[in-house]
C-alpha positions, 0 to 999 in steps of 0.5 A, a space after each residue: 950489785 951493778 953487774 946483777 943489775 946489768 943482767 936483769 936489764 939485759 933479760 928484761 930487755 930481751 923479754 920485752 918483745 918475746 910472746 909468751 911461746 917464744 918464752 916457754 921455748 927459751 932455754 933459761 938455764 943455758 942461754 944467755 943473759 939468763 946465765 949471767 943473771 943466775 950467776 950473779 943473783 947466787 953469787 949475791 945469795 951466797 955473800 949474803 949467807 956468809 955475812 949472815 953467818 959471820 954476823 952470827 958468830 959475832 953476836 955468839 961470842 959477845 953473847 959467850 963473853 958476856 956470861 963468862 964475865 957474870 959467871 967469874 964476877 959470882 964465883 970470885 964475889 964469894 
């Protein structure tokens, strides 16, 4: 996050004294500081999506364990 914040601030500082026409002529996909900002943003998005998947797996495992436990309890109760 610190690196992304630095890259974001670099982009903001770079764009501060530019006109709208100059900003339209800039290659935002191949020039610095835009490359660094997009690289860090992609890494953050990737990390968050993997974290969300891990959370979902844990929740489904817990639900599965509870269902197996309840089913076993009901089966052996007869």
